[in-house]
PDB file with SEQRES, HELIX, SHEET and CRYST1 records, atoms N, CA, C and O in Angstrom:
SEQRES   1 A   85  MET LEU CYS HIS ALA GLY ARG SER LEU PRO GLY ASN GLN          
SEQRES   2 A   85  HIS ARG LYS THR ALA MET THR LEU ASP ARG THR VAL LEU          
SEQRES   3 A   85  ALA PHE ALA GLY VAL MET ILE LEU LEU SER VAL VAL LEU          
SEQRES   4 A   85  THR ALA TYR VAL SER SER TYR PHE VAL TRP PHE THR VAL          
SEQRES   5 A   85  PHE ILE GLY ALA ASN LEU ILE GLN SER ALA PHE THR GLY          
SEQRES   6 A   85  VAL CYS PRO ALA ALA ALA VAL PHE ARG MET PHE GLY VAL          
SEQRES   7 A   85  LYS LYS GLY CYS ALA PHE GLN                                  
HELIX    1 AA1 LEU A   21  TYR A   42  1                                  22    
HELIX    2 AA2 SER A   45  PHE A   47  5                                   3    
HELIX    3 AA3 VAL A   48  THR A   64  1                                  17    
HELIX    4 AA4 PRO A   68  MET A   75  1                                   8    
CRYST1    1.000    1.000    1.000  90.00  90.00  90.00 P 1           1          
ATOM      1  N   MET A   1     -15.305 -21.894   5.057  1.00  0.00           N  
ATOM      2  CA  MET A   1     -14.469 -22.231   6.115  1.00  0.00           C  
ATOM      3  C   MET A   1     -14.529 -21.194   7.238  1.00  0.00           C  
ATOM      4  O   MET A   1     -14.321 -20.002   7.015  1.00  0.00           O  
ATOM      5  N   LEU A   2     -14.807 -21.654   8.393  1.00  0.00           N  
ATOM      6  CA  LEU A   2     -14.938 -20.752   9.557  1.00  0.00           C  
ATOM      7  C   LEU A   2     -13.571 -20.496  10.096  1.00  0.00           C  
ATOM      8  O   LEU A   2     -12.707 -21.373  10.061  1.00  0.00           O  
ATOM      9  N   CYS A   3     -13.347 -19.241  10.624  1.00  0.00           N  
ATOM     10  CA  CYS A   3     -12.069 -18.925  11.230  1.00  0.00           C  
ATOM     11  C   CYS A   3     -12.236 -18.686  12.698  1.00  0.00           C  
ATOM     12  O   CYS A   3     -13.086 -17.892  13.099  1.00  0.00           O  
ATOM     13  N   HIS A   4     -11.499 -19.308  13.467  1.00  0.00           N  
ATOM     14  CA  HIS A   4     -11.588 -19.068  14.950  1.00  0.00           C  
ATOM     15  C   HIS A   4     -10.277 -18.586  15.519  1.00  0.00           C  
ATOM     16  O   HIS A   4      -9.941 -18.865  16.670  1.00  0.00           O  
ATOM     17  N   ALA A   5      -9.523 -17.844  14.686  1.00  0.00           N  
ATOM     18  CA  ALA A   5      -8.243 -17.327  15.104  1.00  0.00           C  
ATOM     19  C   ALA A   5      -8.531 -16.090  16.065  1.00  0.00           C  
ATOM     20  O   ALA A   5      -9.318 -15.182  15.796  1.00  0.00           O  
ATOM     21  N   GLY A   6      -7.791 -16.191  17.200  1.00  0.00           N  
ATOM     22  CA  GLY A   6      -7.795 -15.180  18.164  1.00  0.00           C  
ATOM     23  C   GLY A   6      -8.910 -15.292  19.189  1.00  0.00           C  
ATOM     24  O   GLY A   6      -9.005 -14.493  20.120  1.00  0.00           O  
ATOM     25  N   ARG A   7      -9.759 -16.310  18.996  1.00  0.00           N  
ATOM     26  CA  ARG A   7     -10.879 -16.456  20.036  1.00  0.00           C  
ATOM     27  C   ARG A   7     -11.052 -17.863  20.313  1.00  0.00           C  
ATOM     28  O   ARG A   7     -10.614 -18.706  19.531  1.00  0.00           O  
ATOM     29  N   SER A   8     -11.676 -18.181  21.400  1.00  0.00           N  
ATOM     30  CA  SER A   8     -12.028 -19.597  21.763  1.00  0.00           C  
ATOM     31  C   SER A   8     -13.165 -20.039  20.868  1.00  0.00           C  
ATOM     32  O   SER A   8     -13.840 -19.237  20.223  1.00  0.00           O  
ATOM     33  N   LEU A   9     -13.349 -21.346  20.856  1.00  0.00           N  
ATOM     34  CA  LEU A   9     -14.402 -22.000  20.183  1.00  0.00           C  
ATOM     35  C   LEU A   9     -15.666 -21.797  20.882  1.00  0.00           C  
ATOM     36  O   LEU A   9     -15.648 -21.598  22.096  1.00  0.00           O  
ATOM     37  N   PRO A  10     -16.878 -21.832  20.162  1.00  0.00           N  
ATOM     38  CA  PRO A  10     -18.120 -21.656  20.875  1.00  0.00           C  
ATOM     39  C   PRO A  10     -18.287 -22.754  21.952  1.00  0.00           C  
ATOM     40  O   PRO A  10     -17.744 -23.852  21.830  1.00  0.00           O  
ATOM     41  N   GLY A  11     -19.072 -22.411  23.033  1.00  0.00           N  
ATOM     42  CA  GLY A  11     -19.227 -23.355  24.091  1.00  0.00           C  
ATOM     43  C   GLY A  11     -18.436 -22.998  25.314  1.00  0.00           C  
ATOM     44  O   GLY A  11     -18.769 -23.424  26.420  1.00  0.00           O  
ATOM     45  N   ASN A  12     -17.447 -22.262  25.146  1.00  0.00           N  
ATOM     46  CA  ASN A  12     -16.604 -21.810  26.309  1.00  0.00           C  
ATOM     47  C   ASN A  12     -17.287 -20.576  26.974  1.00  0.00           C  
ATOM     48  O   ASN A  12     -17.898 -19.738  26.311  1.00  0.00           O  
ATOM     49  N   GLN A  13     -17.157 -20.525  28.203  1.00  0.00           N  
ATOM     50  CA  GLN A  13     -17.908 -19.352  28.888  1.00  0.00           C  
ATOM     51  C   GLN A  13     -17.210 -18.039  28.687  1.00  0.00           C  
ATOM     52  O   GLN A  13     -17.863 -16.999  28.601  1.00  0.00           O  
ATOM     53  N   HIS A  14     -15.802 -18.059  28.603  1.00  0.00           N  
ATOM     54  CA  HIS A  14     -15.123 -16.749  28.454  1.00  0.00           C  
ATOM     55  C   HIS A  14     -14.539 -16.726  27.109  1.00  0.00           C  
ATOM     56  O   HIS A  14     -13.727 -17.570  26.731  1.00  0.00           O  
ATOM     57  N   ARG A  15     -14.974 -15.718  26.367  1.00  0.00           N  
ATOM     58  CA  ARG A  15     -14.446 -15.556  24.969  1.00  0.00           C  
ATOM     59  C   ARG A  15     -13.196 -14.748  25.102  1.00  0.00           C  
ATOM     60  O   ARG A  15     -13.175 -13.700  25.746  1.00  0.00           O  
ATOM     61  N   LYS A  16     -12.098 -15.269  24.456  1.00  0.00           N  
ATOM     62  CA  LYS A  16     -10.789 -14.673  24.465  1.00  0.00           C  
ATOM     63  C   LYS A  16     -10.538 -14.089  23.062  1.00  0.00           C  
ATOM     64  O   LYS A  16     -10.626 -14.772  22.041  1.00  0.00           O  
ATOM     65  N   THR A  17     -10.223 -12.793  23.079  1.00  0.00           N  
ATOM     66  CA  THR A  17      -9.960 -12.183  21.830  1.00  0.00           C  
ATOM     67  C   THR A  17      -8.535 -11.593  21.810  1.00  0.00           C  
ATOM     68  O   THR A  17      -8.084 -10.983  22.780  1.00  0.00           O  
ATOM     69  N   ALA A  18      -7.915 -11.775  20.791  1.00  0.00           N  
ATOM     70  CA  ALA A  18      -6.420 -11.383  20.623  1.00  0.00           C  
ATOM     71  C   ALA A  18      -6.371 -10.427  19.502  1.00  0.00           C  
ATOM     72  O   ALA A  18      -7.232 -10.444  18.623  1.00  0.00           O  
ATOM     73  N   MET A  19      -5.378  -9.584  19.506  1.00  0.00           N  
ATOM     74  CA  MET A  19      -5.203  -8.695  18.354  1.00  0.00           C  
ATOM     75  C   MET A  19      -4.458  -9.382  17.248  1.00  0.00           C  
ATOM     76  O   MET A  19      -3.228  -9.399  17.221  1.00  0.00           O  
ATOM     77  N   THR A  20      -5.246  -9.975  16.296  1.00  0.00           N  
ATOM     78  CA  THR A  20      -4.741 -10.703  15.182  1.00  0.00           C  
ATOM     79  C   THR A  20      -4.296  -9.644  14.157  1.00  0.00           C  
ATOM     80  O   THR A  20      -4.410  -8.431  14.331  1.00  0.00           O  
ATOM     81  N   LEU A  21      -3.772 -10.244  13.062  1.00  0.00           N  
ATOM     82  CA  LEU A  21      -3.416  -9.317  11.933  1.00  0.00           C  
ATOM     83  C   LEU A  21      -4.627  -8.554  11.311  1.00  0.00           C  
ATOM     84  O   LEU A  21      -4.584  -7.380  10.943  1.00  0.00           O  
ATOM     85  N   ASP A  22      -5.633  -9.313  11.247  1.00  0.00           N  
ATOM     86  CA  ASP A  22      -6.900  -8.688  10.695  1.00  0.00           C  
ATOM     87  C   ASP A  22      -7.327  -7.439  11.581  1.00  0.00           C  
ATOM     88  O   ASP A  22      -7.517  -6.335  11.070  1.00  0.00           O  
ATOM     89  N   ARG A  23      -7.455  -7.663  12.832  1.00  0.00           N  
ATOM     90  CA  ARG A  23      -7.897  -6.625  13.776  1.00  0.00           C  
ATOM     91  C   ARG A  23      -6.892  -5.484  13.771  1.00  0.00           C  
ATOM     92  O   ARG A  23      -7.291  -4.320  13.786  1.00  0.00           O  
ATOM     93  N   THR A  24      -5.633  -5.779  13.752  1.00  0.00           N  
ATOM     94  CA  THR A  24      -4.627  -4.728  13.791  1.00  0.00           C  
ATOM     95  C   THR A  24      -4.708  -3.830  12.570  1.00  0.00           C  
ATOM     96  O   THR A  24      -4.669  -2.603  12.660  1.00  0.00           O  
ATOM     97  N   VAL A  25      -4.826  -4.501  11.406  1.00  0.00           N  
ATOM     98  CA  VAL A  25      -4.977  -3.727  10.248  1.00  0.00           C  
ATOM     99  C   VAL A  25      -6.151  -2.870  10.140  1.00  0.00           C  
ATOM    100  O   VAL A  25      -6.064  -1.746   9.646  1.00  0.00           O  
ATOM    101  N   LEU A  26      -7.396  -3.418  10.639  1.00  0.00           N  
ATOM    102  CA  LEU A  26      -8.607  -2.601  10.673  1.00  0.00           C  
ATOM    103  C   LEU A  26      -8.475  -1.429  11.681  1.00  0.00           C  
ATOM    104  O   LEU A  26      -8.961  -0.328  11.424  1.00  0.00           O  
ATOM    105  N   ALA A  27      -7.849  -1.670  12.762  1.00  0.00           N  
ATOM    106  CA  ALA A  27      -7.691  -0.631  13.729  1.00  0.00           C  
ATOM    107  C   ALA A  27      -6.716   0.484  13.165  1.00  0.00           C  
ATOM    108  O   ALA A  27      -6.921   1.676  13.391  1.00  0.00           O  
ATOM    109  N   PHE A  28      -5.715   0.059  12.469  1.00  0.00           N  
ATOM    110  CA  PHE A  28      -4.764   0.989  11.953  1.00  0.00           C  
ATOM    111  C   PHE A  28      -5.410   1.823  10.807  1.00  0.00           C  
ATOM    112  O   PHE A  28      -5.107   3.006  10.654  1.00  0.00           O  
ATOM    113  N   ALA A  29      -6.267   1.210  10.040  1.00  0.00           N  
ATOM    114  CA  ALA A  29      -6.946   1.932   8.974  1.00  0.00           C  
ATOM    115  C   ALA A  29      -7.980   2.919   9.564  1.00  0.00           C  
ATOM    116  O   ALA A  29      -8.136   4.056   9.119  1.00  0.00           O  
ATOM    117  N   GLY A  30      -8.608   2.449  10.500  1.00  0.00           N  
ATOM    118  CA  GLY A  30      -9.537   3.410  11.300  1.00  0.00           C  
ATOM    119  C   GLY A  30      -8.891   4.632  11.872  1.00  0.00           C  
ATOM    120  O   GLY A  30      -9.430   5.735  11.771  1.00  0.00           O  
ATOM    121  N   VAL A  31      -7.721   4.449  12.483  1.00  0.00           N  
ATOM    122  CA  VAL A  31      -6.987   5.544  13.087  1.00  0.00           C  
ATOM    123  C   VAL A  31      -6.523   6.433  11.962  1.00  0.00           C  
ATOM    124  O   VAL A  31      -6.671   7.651  12.065  1.00  0.00           O  
ATOM    125  N   MET A  32      -5.971   5.899  10.897  1.00  0.00           N  
ATOM    126  CA  MET A  32      -5.479   6.756   9.764  1.00  0.00           C  
ATOM    127  C   MET A  32      -6.635   7.481   9.091  1.00  0.00           C  
ATOM    128  O   MET A  32      -6.415   8.610   8.653  1.00  0.00           O  
ATOM    129  N   ILE A  33      -7.779   6.974   8.972  1.00  0.00           N  
ATOM    130  CA  ILE A  33      -8.929   7.723   8.459  1.00  0.00           C  
ATOM    131  C   ILE A  33      -9.362   8.831   9.310  1.00  0.00           C  
ATOM    132  O   ILE A  33      -9.636   9.932   8.833  1.00  0.00           O  
ATOM    133  N   LEU A  34      -9.435   8.548  10.650  1.00  0.00           N  
ATOM    134  CA  LEU A  34      -9.817   9.658  11.587  1.00  0.00           C  
ATOM    135  C   LEU A  34      -8.736  10.754  11.548  1.00  0.00           C  
ATOM    136  O   LEU A  34      -9.064  11.939  11.489  1.00  0.00           O  
ATOM    137  N   LEU A  35      -7.394  10.347  11.583  1.00  0.00           N  
ATOM    138  CA  LEU A  35      -6.347  11.272  11.518  1.00  0.00           C  
ATOM    139  C   LEU A  35      -6.439  12.159  10.242  1.00  0.00           C  
ATOM    140  O   LEU A  35      -6.280  13.378  10.309  1.00  0.00           O  
ATOM    141  N   SER A  36      -6.695  11.524   9.108  1.00  0.00           N  
ATOM    142  CA  SER A  36      -6.795  12.308   7.883  1.00  0.00           C  
ATOM    143  C   SER A  36      -7.996  13.263   7.783  1.00  0.00           C  
ATOM    144  O   SER A  36      -7.917  14.280   7.093  1.00  0.00           O  
ATOM    145  N   VAL A  37      -9.124  12.938   8.476  1.00  0.00           N  
ATOM    146  CA  VAL A  37     -10.287  13.795   8.545  1.00  0.00           C  
ATOM    147  C   VAL A  37      -9.952  15.019   9.428  1.00  0.00           C  
ATOM    148  O   VAL A  37     -10.307  16.153   9.106  1.00  0.00           O  
ATOM    149  N   VAL A  38      -9.233  14.740  10.588  1.00  0.00           N  
ATOM    150  CA  VAL A  38      -8.851  15.860  11.437  1.00  0.00           C  
ATOM    151  C   VAL A  38      -7.897  16.814  10.661  1.00  0.00           C  
ATOM    152  O   VAL A  38      -8.061  18.034  10.674  1.00  0.00           O  
ATOM    153  N   LEU A  39      -6.937  16.223  10.015  1.00  0.00           N  
ATOM    154  CA  LEU A  39      -5.963  17.022   9.311  1.00  0.00           C  
ATOM    155  C   LEU A  39      -6.549  17.773   8.192  1.00  0.00           C  
ATOM    156  O   LEU A  39      -6.109  18.885   7.903  1.00  0.00           O  
ATOM    157  N   THR A  40      -7.562  17.203   7.518  1.00  0.00           N  
ATOM    158  CA  THR A  40      -8.291  17.921   6.436  1.00  0.00           C  
ATOM    159  C   THR A  40      -9.111  19.136   7.046  1.00  0.00           C  
ATOM    160  O   THR A  40      -9.224  20.225   6.483  1.00  0.00           O  
ATOM    161  N   ALA A  41      -9.675  18.800   8.286  1.00  0.00           N  
ATOM    162  CA  ALA A  41     -10.555  19.894   8.847  1.00  0.00           C  
ATOM    163  C   ALA A  41      -9.739  21.045   9.456  1.00  0.00           C  
ATOM    164  O   ALA A  41     -10.146  22.207   9.458  1.00  0.00           O  
ATOM    165  N   TYR A  42      -8.598  20.665   9.958  1.00  0.00           N  
ATOM    166  CA  TYR A  42      -7.890  21.783  10.734  1.00  0.00           C  
ATOM    167  C   TYR A  42      -6.508  22.212  10.118  1.00  0.00           C  
ATOM    168  O   TYR A  42      -5.956  23.235  10.524  1.00  0.00           O  
ATOM    169  N   VAL A  43      -5.997  21.493   9.219  1.00  0.00           N  
ATOM    170  CA  VAL A  43      -4.673  21.813   8.576  1.00  0.00           C  
ATOM    171  C   VAL A  43      -4.835  22.295   7.204  1.00  0.00           C  
ATOM    172  O   VAL A  43      -4.618  23.478   6.943  1.00  0.00           O  
ATOM    173  N   SER A  44      -5.235  21.384   6.232  1.00  0.00           N  
ATOM    174  CA  SER A  44      -5.370  21.747   4.919  1.00  0.00           C  
ATOM    175  C   SER A  44      -6.389  20.838   4.223  1.00  0.00           C  
ATOM    176  O   SER A  44      -6.498  19.653   4.535  1.00  0.00           O  
ATOM    177  N   SER A  45      -7.097  21.391   3.318  1.00  0.00           N  
ATOM    178  CA  SER A  45      -8.090  20.594   2.544  1.00  0.00           C  
ATOM    179  C   SER A  45      -7.426  19.533   1.676  1.00  0.00           C  
ATOM    180  O   SER A  45      -8.072  18.557   1.296  1.00  0.00           O  
ATOM    181  N   TYR A  46      -6.138  19.709   1.354  1.00  0.00           N  
ATOM    182  CA  TYR A  46      -5.404  18.759   0.550  1.00  0.00           C  
ATOM    183  C   TYR A  46      -5.196  17.318   1.222  1.00  0.00           C  
ATOM    184  O   TYR A  46      -4.876  16.318   0.580  1.00  0.00           O  
ATOM    185  N   PHE A  47      -5.414  17.351   2.557  1.00  0.00           N  
ATOM    186  CA  PHE A  47      -5.305  16.070   3.311  1.00  0.00           C  
ATOM    187  C   PHE A  47      -6.446  15.083   2.970  1.00  0.00           C  
ATOM    188  O   PHE A  47      -6.415  13.897   3.300  1.00  0.00           O  
ATOM    189  N   VAL A  48      -7.441  15.657   2.290  1.00  0.00           N  
ATOM    190  CA  VAL A  48      -8.518  14.700   1.884  1.00  0.00           C  
ATOM    191  C   VAL A  48      -7.966  13.656   0.954  1.00  0.00           C  
ATOM    192  O   VAL A  48      -8.497  12.548   0.883  1.00  0.00           O  
ATOM    193  N   TRP A  49      -6.891  13.988   0.226  1.00  0.00           N  
ATOM    194  CA  TRP A  49      -6.280  12.920  -0.689  1.00  0.00           C  
ATOM    195  C   TRP A  49      -5.661  11.714   0.163  1.00  0.00           C  
ATOM    196  O   TRP A  49      -5.531  10.580  -0.297  1.00  0.00           O  
ATOM    197  N   PHE A  50      -5.335  12.052   1.319  1.00  0.00           N  
ATOM    198  CA  PHE A  50      -4.821  10.989   2.255  1.00  0.00           C  
ATOM    199  C   PHE A  50      -5.963  10.025   2.550  1.00  0.00           C  
ATOM    200  O   PHE A  50      -5.745   8.815   2.607  1.00  0.00           O  
ATOM    201  N   THR A  51      -7.131  10.521   2.731  1.00  0.00           N  
ATOM    202  CA  THR A  51      -8.394   9.786   2.979  1.00  0.00           C  
ATOM    203  C   THR A  51      -8.667   8.952   1.740  1.00  0.00           C  
ATOM    204  O   THR A  51      -8.970   7.765   1.867  1.00  0.00           O  
ATOM    205  N   VAL A  52      -8.576   9.508   0.584  1.00  0.00           N  
ATOM    206  CA  VAL A  52      -8.876   8.830  -0.673  1.00  0.00           C  
ATOM    207  C   VAL A  52      -7.898   7.680  -0.868  1.00  0.00           C  
ATOM    208  O   VAL A  52      -8.304   6.590  -1.270  1.00  0.00           O  
ATOM    209  N   PHE A  53      -6.541   7.916  -0.572  1.00  0.00           N  
ATOM    210  CA  PHE A  53      -5.484   6.888  -0.707  1.00  0.00           C  
ATOM    211  C   PHE A  53      -5.880   5.749   0.285  1.00  0.00           C  
ATOM    212  O   PHE A  53      -5.794   4.580  -0.091  1.00  0.00           O  
ATOM    213  N   ILE A  54      -6.293   6.046   1.491  1.00  0.00           N  
ATOM    214  CA  ILE A  54      -6.612   4.934   2.411  1.00  0.00           C  
ATOM    215  C   ILE A  54      -7.814   4.161   1.986  1.00  0.00           C  
ATOM    216  O   ILE A  54      -7.845   2.947   2.188  1.00  0.00           O  
ATOM    217  N   GLY A  55      -8.859   4.815   1.381  1.00  0.00           N  
ATOM    218  CA  GLY A  55     -10.040   4.137   0.891  1.00  0.00           C  
ATOM    219  C   GLY A  55      -9.685   3.179  -0.293  1.00  0.00           C  
ATOM    220  O   GLY A  55     -10.073   2.013  -0.368  1.00  0.00           O  
ATOM    221  N   ALA A  56      -8.868   3.842  -1.244  1.00  0.00           N  
ATOM    222  CA  ALA A  56      -8.444   3.009  -2.423  1.00  0.00           C  
ATOM    223  C   ALA A  56      -7.697   1.751  -2.030  1.00  0.00           C  
ATOM    224  O   ALA A  56      -7.873   0.673  -2.597  1.00  0.00           O  
ATOM    225  N   ASN A  57      -6.783   1.963  -0.945  1.00  0.00           N  
ATOM    226  CA  ASN A  57      -5.926   0.871  -0.492  1.00  0.00           C  
ATOM    227  C   ASN A  57      -6.866  -0.307   0.158  1.00  0.00           C  
ATOM    228  O   ASN A  57      -6.628  -1.504  -0.005  1.00  0.00           O  
ATOM    229  N   LEU A  58      -7.923   0.186   0.887  1.00  0.00           N  
ATOM    230  CA  LEU A  58      -8.792  -0.794   1.525  1.00  0.00           C  
ATOM    231  C   LEU A  58      -9.598  -1.533   0.343  1.00  0.00           C  
ATOM    232  O   LEU A  58      -9.819  -2.741   0.429  1.00  0.00           O  
ATOM    233  N   ILE A  59     -10.009  -0.822  -0.702  1.00  0.00           N  
ATOM    234  CA  ILE A  59     -10.763  -1.501  -1.764  1.00  0.00           C  
ATOM    235  C   ILE A  59      -9.841  -2.600  -2.483  1.00  0.00           C  
ATOM    236  O   ILE A  59     -10.221  -3.742  -2.739  1.00  0.00           O  
ATOM    237  N   GLN A  60      -8.601  -2.094  -2.763  1.00  0.00           N  
ATOM    238  CA  GLN A  60      -7.744  -3.078  -3.533  1.00  0.00           C  
ATOM    239  C   GLN A  60      -7.326  -4.217  -2.686  1.00  0.00           C  
ATOM    240  O   GLN A  60      -7.145  -5.314  -3.213  1.00  0.00           O  
ATOM    241  N   SER A  61      -7.153  -4.041  -1.373  1.00  0.00           N  
ATOM    242  CA  SER A  61      -6.819  -5.206  -0.501  1.00  0.00           C  
ATOM    243  C   SER A  61      -8.078  -6.108  -0.393  1.00  0.00           C  
ATOM    244  O   SER A  61      -7.920  -7.321  -0.255  1.00  0.00           O  
ATOM    245  N   ALA A  62      -9.182  -5.630  -0.443  1.00  0.00           N  
ATOM    246  CA  ALA A  62     -10.363  -6.564  -0.428  1.00  0.00           C  
ATOM    247  C   ALA A  62     -10.473  -7.431  -1.559  1.00  0.00           C  
ATOM    248  O   ALA A  62     -10.884  -8.583  -1.418  1.00  0.00           O  
ATOM    249  N   PHE A  63     -10.136  -6.964  -2.675  1.00  0.00           N  
ATOM    250  CA  PHE A  63     -10.202  -7.782  -3.916  1.00  0.00           C  
ATOM    251  C   PHE A  63      -8.895  -8.587  -4.160  1.00  0.00           C  
ATOM    252  O   PHE A  63      -8.966  -9.666  -4.749  1.00  0.00           O  
ATOM    253  N   THR A  64      -7.775  -8.129  -3.752  1.00  0.00           N  
ATOM    254  CA  THR A  64      -6.579  -8.896  -4.002  1.00  0.00           C  
ATOM    255  C   THR A  64      -6.016  -9.719  -2.846  1.00  0.00           C  
ATOM    256  O   THR A  64      -5.262 -10.668  -3.065  1.00  0.00           O  
ATOM    257  N   GLY A  65      -6.404  -9.335  -1.543  1.00  0.00           N  
ATOM    258  CA  GLY A  65      -5.843  -9.963  -0.439  1.00  0.00           C  
ATOM    259  C   GLY A  65      -4.436  -9.489  -0.006  1.00  0.00           C  
ATOM    260  O   GLY A  65      -3.840 -10.020   0.932  1.00  0.00           O  
ATOM    261  N   VAL A  66      -3.913  -8.427  -0.758  1.00  0.00           N  
ATOM    262  CA  VAL A  66      -2.586  -7.841  -0.539  1.00  0.00           C  
ATOM    263  C   VAL A  66      -2.725  -6.599   0.117  1.00  0.00           C  
ATOM    264  O   VAL A  66      -3.325  -5.672  -0.428  1.00  0.00           O  
ATOM    265  N   CYS A  67      -2.174  -6.489   1.348  1.00  0.00           N  
ATOM    266  CA  CYS A  67      -2.177  -5.227   2.050  1.00  0.00           C  
ATOM    267  C   CYS A  67      -0.789  -4.891   2.620  1.00  0.00           C  
ATOM    268  O   CYS A  67      -0.207  -5.652   3.393  1.00  0.00           O  
ATOM    269  N   PRO A  68      -0.274  -3.687   2.194  1.00  0.00           N  
ATOM    270  CA  PRO A  68       1.023  -3.350   2.610  1.00  0.00           C  
ATOM    271  C   PRO A  68       1.075  -3.139   4.172  1.00  0.00           C  
ATOM    272  O   PRO A  68       2.110  -3.423   4.775  1.00  0.00           O  
ATOM    273  N   ALA A  69      -0.014  -2.650   4.826  1.00  0.00           N  
ATOM    274  CA  ALA A  69       0.124  -2.548   6.326  1.00  0.00           C  
ATOM    275  C   ALA A  69       0.205  -3.857   6.878  1.00  0.00           C  
ATOM    276  O   ALA A  69       0.899  -4.003   7.885  1.00  0.00           O  
ATOM    277  N   ALA A  70      -0.447  -4.931   6.337  1.00  0.00           N  
ATOM    278  CA  ALA A  70      -0.480  -6.265   6.903  1.00  0.00           C  
ATOM    279  C   ALA A  70       0.962  -6.828   6.730  1.00  0.00           C  
ATOM    280  O   ALA A  70       1.409  -7.553   7.619  1.00  0.00           O  
ATOM    281  N   ALA A  71       1.651  -6.557   5.722  1.00  0.00           N  
ATOM    282  CA  ALA A  71       3.049  -7.044   5.537  1.00  0.00           C  
ATOM    283  C   ALA A  71       3.906  -6.358   6.587  1.00  0.00           C  
ATOM    284  O   ALA A  71       4.775  -7.024   7.149  1.00  0.00           O  
ATOM    285  N   VAL A  72       3.730  -5.083   6.895  1.00  0.00           N  
ATOM    286  CA  VAL A  72       4.533  -4.464   7.977  1.00  0.00           C  
ATOM    287  C   VAL A  72       4.228  -4.996   9.288  1.00  0.00           C  
ATOM    288  O   VAL A  72       5.156  -5.179  10.076  1.00  0.00           O  
ATOM    289  N   PHE A  73       3.037  -5.266   9.614  1.00  0.00           N  
ATOM    290  CA  PHE A  73       2.585  -5.756  10.927  1.00  0.00           C  
ATOM    291  C   PHE A  73       3.108  -7.191  11.067  1.00  0.00           C  
ATOM    292  O   PHE A  73       3.515  -7.601  12.153  1.00  0.00           O  
ATOM    293  N   ARG A  74       3.095  -7.920  10.010  1.00  0.00           N  
ATOM    294  CA  ARG A  74       3.647  -9.317  10.024  1.00  0.00           C  
ATOM    295  C   ARG A  74       5.062  -9.307  10.417  1.00  0.00           C  
ATOM    296  O   ARG A  74       5.494 -10.115  11.239  1.00  0.00           O  
ATOM    297  N   MET A  75       5.837  -8.371   9.825  1.00  0.00           N  
ATOM    298  CA  MET A  75       7.219  -8.296  10.180  1.00  0.00           C  
ATOM    299  C   MET A  75       7.524  -7.924  11.706  1.00  0.00           C  
ATOM    300  O   MET A  75       8.610  -8.160  12.234  1.00  0.00           O  
ATOM    301  N   PHE A  76       6.491  -7.344  12.327  1.00  0.00           N  
ATOM    302  CA  PHE A  76       6.634  -7.022  13.743  1.00  0.00           C  
ATOM    303  C   PHE A  76       6.159  -8.144  14.588  1.00  0.00           C  
ATOM    304  O   PHE A  76       6.192  -8.064  15.816  1.00  0.00           O  
ATOM    305  N   GLY A  77       5.699  -9.231  13.935  1.00  0.00           N  
ATOM    306  CA  GLY A  77       5.379 -10.378  14.751  1.00  0.00           C  
ATOM    307  C   GLY A  77       3.894 -10.646  15.108  1.00  0.00           C  
ATOM    308  O   GLY A  77       3.548 -11.560  15.856  1.00  0.00           O  
ATOM    309  N   VAL A  78       3.028  -9.755  14.499  1.00  0.00           N  
ATOM    310  CA  VAL A  78       1.579  -9.867  14.806  1.00  0.00           C  
ATOM    311  C   VAL A  78       1.096 -11.262  14.194  1.00  0.00           C  
ATOM    312  O   VAL A  78       1.403 -11.640  13.063  1.00  0.00           O  
ATOM    313  N   LYS A  79       0.327 -11.951  15.057  1.00  0.00           N  
ATOM    314  CA  LYS A  79      -0.247 -13.251  14.634  1.00  0.00           C  
ATOM    315  C   LYS A  79      -1.227 -13.093  13.517  1.00  0.00           C  
ATOM    316  O   LYS A  79      -1.994 -12.132  13.444  1.00  0.00           O  
ATOM    317  N   LYS A  80      -1.175 -14.109  12.613  1.00  0.00           N  
ATOM    318  CA  LYS A  80      -2.112 -14.216  11.519  1.00  0.00           C  
ATOM    319  C   LYS A  80      -3.521 -14.302  11.884  1.00  0.00           C  
ATOM    320  O   LYS A  80      -3.814 -14.936  12.898  1.00  0.00           O  
ATOM    321  N   GLY A  81      -4.457 -13.728  11.169  1.00  0.00           N  
ATOM    322  CA  GLY A  81      -5.818 -13.883  11.334  1.00  0.00           C  
ATOM    323  C   GLY A  81      -6.431 -14.677  10.221  1.00  0.00           C  
ATOM    324  O   GLY A  81      -5.829 -15.630   9.725  1.00  0.00           O  
ATOM    325  N   CYS A  82      -7.566 -14.316   9.839  1.00  0.00           N  
ATOM    326  CA  CYS A  82      -8.300 -15.031   8.683  1.00  0.00           C  
ATOM    327  C   CYS A  82      -8.156 -14.323   7.406  1.00  0.00           C  
ATOM    328  O   CYS A  82      -8.051 -15.000   6.383  1.00  0.00           O  
ATOM    329  N   ALA A  83      -8.140 -13.105   7.344  1.00  0.00           N  
ATOM    330  CA  ALA A  83      -8.243 -12.301   6.032  1.00  0.00           C  
ATOM    331  C   ALA A  83      -6.891 -12.216   5.435  1.00  0.00           C  
ATOM    332  O   ALA A  83      -6.810 -12.536   4.249  1.00  0.00           O  
ATOM    333  N   PHE A  84      -5.813 -11.840   6.051  1.00  0.00           N  
ATOM    334  CA  PHE A  84      -4.532 -11.597   5.473  1.00  0.00           C  
ATOM    335  C   PHE A  84      -3.605 -12.743   5.864  1.00  0.00           C  
ATOM    336  O   PHE A  84      -3.134 -12.812   6.999  1.00  0.00           O  
ATOM    337  N   GLN A  85      -3.351 -13.630   4.925  1.00  0.00           N  
ATOM    338  CA  GLN A  85      -2.553 -14.797   5.181  1.00  0.00           C  
ATOM    339  C   GLN A  85      -1.158 -14.381   4.676  1.00  0.00           C  
ATOM    340  O   GLN A  85      -0.215 -15.169   4.750  1.00  0.00           O  
TER     341      GLN A  85                                                      
END                                                                             
């Protein structure tokens, strides 16, 4: 099944992209990973465990479809995408 959430269907000249739940979760995960790398480099090497936690959460959400961040963003009213229903 193809998902066209947040963008116009093919054939339209202007592609419209919206911050769906999927994109919001991916952006949040990316920011958290970069933050944890900076904290590891400049504050304490123990912040590497924050990076490990984020990676483990990404792996489990890929297999289960359950993401705590998606649940929080959904409560804030972010529109659903394709991955996190």
